[in-house]
C-alpha positions in Angstrom: -2.8 -7.4 -20.1 -2.2 -3.6 -20.2 -2.2 -1.0 -17.4 0.7 -2.2 -15.4 2.1 1.2 -14.8 1.4 4.0 -12.3 2.3 7.7 -12.2 3.3 10.3 -14.7 6.8 12.0 -14.3 7.7 9.5 -11.5 6.3 6.3 -13.0 6.7 2.6 -12.1 5.7 -0.6 -13.9 5.4 -3.8 -12.0 5.9 -7.3 -13.5 5.7 -10.9 -12.4 3.3 -13.3 -10.8 2.7 -14.8 -7.4 4.1 -18.2 -8.3 6.4 -17.2 -11.1 10.2 -17.2 -11.0 10.4 -13.6 -9.9 8.6 -10.3 -9.8 9.8 -6.7 -9.8 9.4 -3.2 -11.1 10.9 -0.6 -13.4 11.0 2.9 -12.0 11.2 5.7 -14.6 11.7 9.4 -13.9 13.9 9.2 -10.9 16.3 12.2 -11.0 20.0 11.5 -11.3 22.5 11.9 -8.5 20.5 10.4 -5.6 22.4 8.0 -3.3 20.7 4.6 -3.0 21.5 1.1 -1.9 19.9 -2.3 -1.9 19.9 -2.2 1.9 17.8 0.9 2.0 15.2 -0.7 -0.3 15.4 -4.0 1.6 14.5 -2.2 4.9 11.0 -1.4 3.5 10.5 -4.8 2.0 11.3 -6.4 5.3 8.3 -4.6 6.8 6.0 -6.1 4.2 7.4 -9.6 3.7 5.3 -12.6 4.8 5.9 -15.1 7.6 7.0 -12.6 10.3 4.4 -13.6 12.8 1.5 -16.0 13.3 -0.8 -13.2 12.2 0.3 -13.2 8.6 0.7 -15.8 5.9 3.3 -18.4 6.7 4.7 -18.3 3.1 8.5 -17.9 3.7 9.9 -15.4 1.3 13.1 -13.5 1.9 12.0 -10.8 -0.5 15.6 -10.0 -1.3 15.8 -7.2 -3.8 18.4 -6.9 -6.6 18.9 -3.5 -8.3 19.7 -4.3 -11.9 20.0 -0.9 -13.6 19.8 2.8 -13.2 22.6 3.2 -10.7 26.3 3.8 -10.9 28.8 2.6 -8.3 31.1 5.2 -6.6 34.6 4.8 -5.3 33.4 4.7 -1.7 31.1 1.8 -2.5 27.8 3.8 -2.6 25.5 4.0 -5.7 24.1 7.1 -7.3 21.0 7.1 -9.6 21.8 7.9 -13.2 18.4 9.2 -14.2 17.8 6.1 -16.4 15.2 3.5 -15.6 15.8 1.7 -12.3 15.0 -2.0 -12.6 14.6 -4.1 -9.4 13.9 -7.9 -9.1 12.6 -10.0 -6.2 12.8 -13.7 -6.6 10.1 -16.1 -5.5 11.6 -18.9 -3.5 8.7 -20.5 -1.5 5.9 -21.1 -4.0 3.6 -24.1 -3.4 1.5 -24.2 -6.5 0.1 -27.6 -5.6 -1.9 -26.0 -2.9 -4.1 -24.5 -5.6 -4.6 -27.5 -7.8 -8.1 -28.2 -6.4 -9.3 -24.8 -7.6 -7.8 -24.8 -11.1 -11.4 -24.6 -12.5 -13.2 -23.3 -9.4 -13.9 -19.6 -8.9 -13.0 -18.5 -5.4 -15.8 -16.2 -4.0 -14.4 -12.7 -3.3 -11.4 -13.3 -5.5 -10.7 -12.0 -9.0 -10.9 -15.5 -10.5 -14.2 -15.1 -12.3 -13.5 -11.5 -13.5 -10.1 -12.4 -14.9 -11.5 -15.4 -16.8 -14.4 -13.3 -18.1 -12.0 -10.6 -19.4 -9.0 -12.7 -20.6 -10.4 -16.2 -21.1 -7.5 -17.5 -19.0 -6.4 -17.1 -15.4 -3.4 -18.1 -13.3 -5.0 -20.1 -10.5 -1.6 -20.5 -8.7 -2.1 -17.9 -6.0 -4.0 -15.6 -8.3 -1.1 -14.6 -10.6 -1.1 -10.9 -11.2 -4.2 -10.4 -8.9 -2.2 -11.7 -5.9 -1.1 -9.2 -3.3 2.4 -10.7 -3.9 2.7 -8.0 -6.6 2.8 -5.3 -4.0 6.3 -6.2 -3.0 7.4 -4.5 -6.2 5.4 -1.4 -5.2 7.2 -1.2 -1.9 10.5 -1.3 -3.7 9.3 1.6 -6.0 8.2 3.4 -2.9 11.8 3.2 -1.5 13.0 5.1 -4.5 10.2 7.6 -4.3 11.3 8.5 -0.7 14.7 9.4 -2.1 13.1 11.9 -4.5 11.1 13.6 -1.6 13.7 13.2 1.1 12.3 16.1 3.1 8.9 14.4 3.5 8.2 11.8 6.1 5.6 9.2 5.2 4.3 6.9 8.0 1.3 4.6 8.3 -0.5 2.7 11.0 -3.3 0.2 11.4 -6.1 2.1 13.1 -9.0 -0.4 13.0 -9.3 -4.1 12.8 -12.8 -5.3 12.1 -15.0 -3.2 14.3 -12.3 -2.6 16.8 -10.8 0.9 16.6 -7.8 2.5 18.3 -8.1 5.1 21.1 -6.5 8.1 19.4 -5.6 9.7 22.8 -3.1 6.8 23.1 -1.5 7.3 19.6 2.2 6.7 19.8 4.2 6.5 16.5 7.0 4.8 18.4 4.6 2.0 19.3 3.9 1.1 15.6 7.0 -1.0 15.3 6.7 -2.6 18.7 3.8 -4.9 17.8 2.9 -7.2 14.8 0.0 -5.0 13.7 1.7 -1.7 13.1 -0.7 -0.3 15.7 0.0 3.0 17.4 -2.1 2.1 20.4 -0.5 -0.5 22.7 -3.8 -1.4 24.4 -5.6 -2.0 21.2 -2.7 -4.1 19.9 -3.1 -6.5 22.8 -6.9 -6.7 22.3 -6.4 -7.3 18.6 -4.0 -10.2 19.3 -6.7 -12.0 21.2 -9.3 -11.3 18.5 -7.1 -12.3 15.6 -6.0 -15.5 17.3 -9.7 -16.5 17.5 -10.2 -15.5 13.8 -7.1 -17.4 12.7 -7.9 -20.6 14.5 -11.4 -20.6 13.0 -9.8 -20.4 9.5 -11.6 -17.1 8.9 -10.4 -13.5 8.2 -11.1 -9.9 9.2 -10.8 -6.5 7.5 -8.9 -3.4 8.6 -8.4 0.4 8.1 -4.9 1.9 7.5 -4.1 5.6 8.0 -1.2 7.1 6.1 0.3 10.5 7.1 2.8 12.5 5.1 4.5 15.3 7.0 6.7 18.0 5.4 4.6 18.3 2.2 4.8 22.0 1.2 1.8 24.0 0.0 1.3 24.0 -3.7 1.6 20.4 -4.9 -1.3 19.1 -7.0 -3.7 20.8 -9.4 -7.3 22.0 -9.2 -9.1 19.9 -11.7 -7.9 16.5 -13.2 -4.6 16.1 -11.4 -5.7 16.7 -7.8 -3.3 15.5 -5.2 -6.1 13.8 -3.2 -7.5 12.3 -6.5 -4.2 10.6 -7.2 -3.8 9.4 -3.6 -7.3 7.8 -3.8 -6.4 6.2 -7.1 -3.1 4.9 -5.6 -4.8 3.3 -2.6 -7.7 1.9 -4.6 -5.1 0.1 -6.8 -4.0 -1.9 -3.8 -5.4 -5.4 -3.6 -8.5 -5.8 -1.4 -9.0 -2.1 -0.8 -12.7 -1.1 -1.0 -12.7 2.4 0.3 -10.6 5.6 0.7 -11.1 8.8 2.5 -9.0 12.0 2.7 -8.9 13.9 6.0 -12.1 13.4 7.9 -13.6 11.8 4.8 -17.1 10.5 5.3 -17.4 12.2 8.6 -17.6 15.4 6.7 -21.1 14.4 5.6 -22.3 14.3 9.2 -21.2 17.7 10.5 -21.9 21.4 9.7 -19.9 23.8 7.6 -18.7 25.6 10.8 -17.4 22.3 12.2 -15.8 21.2 9.0 -13.9 24.4 8.1 -10.2 24.5 8.8 -9.9 28.0 10.2 -6.6 30.0 9.7 -4.7 32.5 11.7 -1.2 34.0 11.4 1.4 32.1 13.4 4.2 33.5 15.5 6.6 33.0 12.6 4.5 35.1 10.3 3.2 32.1 8.4 -0.4 31.0 8.0 -1.4 28.6 10.8 -4.4 26.2 10.4 -6.4 25.5 13.6 -7.5 22.0 12.4 -6.9 19.6 9.6 -10.2 18.1 8.6 -9.2 18.6 4.9 -6.3 16.1 5.3 -3.8 18.6 4.0 -5.4 19.1 0.6 -7.6 22.0 -0.4 -9.0 22.2 -3.9 -6.8 19.4 -5.0 -3.6 21.2 -3.9 -1.6 20.6 -0.8 -2.0 23.2 2.0 1.2 22.7 3.8 -0.5 20.7 6.6 0.2 16.9 7.0 -1.5 14.9 4.2 -3.7 12.4 5.9 -5.6 9.6 4.2 -7.1 6.2 5.1 -8.1 3.1 3.2 -10.3 0.2 4.1 -9.1 -3.4 3.4 -11.7 -6.2 3.1 -11.3 -9.5 4.9 -9.0 -12.0 3.1 -11.2 -13.9 0.7 -9.2 -17.2 1.1 -10.9 -18.9 4.1 -11.4 -22.5 5.2 -15.2 -22.1 5.5 -16.8 -23.6 2.4 -18.5 -20.9 0.2 -20.9 -21.4 -2.7 -19.5 -20.9 -6.2 -19.3 -22.4 -9.7 -16.6 -23.9 -12.0 -15.5 -22.5 -15.3 -17.7 -25.3 -16.8 -20.8 -24.0 -15.0 -21.0 -26.6 -12.3 -22.2 -25.5 -8.9 -19.7 -26.3 -6.2 -18.6 -25.3 -2.7 -15.1 -23.8 -2.5 -12.7 -24.0 0.5 -9.4 -22.3 -0.1 -6.3 -24.1 1.1 -2.8 -22.7 1.2 -1.2 -20.1 3.4 -3.1 -16.8 3.8 -3.3 -13.7 6.0 -6.1 -13.8 8.5 -5.9 -10.0 8.3 -4.3 -8.8 5.0 -4.6 -5.2 6.3 -1.5 -5.8 8.5 0.9 -6.1 5.6 -0.9 -3.3 3.7 0.6 -0.7 6.1 4.0 -0.5 4.3 2.2 -0.8 0.9 0.1 2.3 1.8 3.3 4.1 2.7 4.9 3.2 -0.6 2.0 4.3 -2.7 1.7 7.6 -0.8 5.4 8.2 -1.4 5.1 7.4 -5.1 2.2 9.9 -5.5 4.1 12.6 -3.7 7.3 12.1 -5.7 5.2 12.3 -8.9 3.5 15.5 -7.8 6.8 17.0 -6.6 8.3 16.5 -10.1 5.2 17.8 -11.8 5.2 20.9 -9.5 8.9 21.5 -10.2 8.2 21.3 -13.9 5.5 23.9 -13.7 7.1 26.5 -11.4 10.8 25.6 -11.6 13.1 24.6 -8.7 
């Protein structure tokens, strides 16, 4: 299986399976001399790890990261990156492969089971193997390194829609994001979602979500106008996340509903003598290049395909069957996609920062 790497100058490769001994990543291209610690990486993994509330899978994984290479200890106990590949490992400690024995030959509707079997002639039915969202823990670890590369940029994300229920943007409060189990910036919506997701969870079903990722502090000039557009790579990064079915930059699909006058981000000179945009419908990217405004993107996550309601399918032998997926699953996988979206945005920006530096110098 090829294509396990993402990025160009800042590049990471993930490895491991959902029910294997461990998983992890190798980050290549990180500049030397950056201070890093396992605790800093762990803080981001703790946001993604399962079992933190009744609204996520009850699989109990500590997701403890070990940095195996690419750093050098200092006399004060800190580590500095050496510029060599940074390898990180996260052990799996709470696998229950027996939960999947009933579907060893059955294709779960909505999952990658059939497609993997069609391509490779073999699939890991134990939680999906490489197709499992468990792989994204390694991406979050890589994202922690990427944030060190672009330390002047702030990357944050929030859940802005669960099923058909959207937040009220007039109540947006970044401080609220870590005060509820949904990473929701609207406290009223968070309470409403709790009631709705309780109903979904008890019914053994699932629901989708939309995540918004905002990067502030990105200077004008990152990206390229044709085949290495900044928004192109952001879209690619988000579409690589499990269960993502749609991406939009800035106002996205809304742009198709309004006029050119409404969509244009007008410009004036600010009091500091620098250009000042009067809106940000472009999401901070013009012609594939950052404009200096916040980079804003959203991605849509489908409902978790593992549900208790029987769905029609077939076996690898061609037998028609009904499939009900047992095990421990997220009723809304979009919740834990929030830190994953942050990580992928950080990795794209770190890559483009290094590419930009290579073109114009530091």
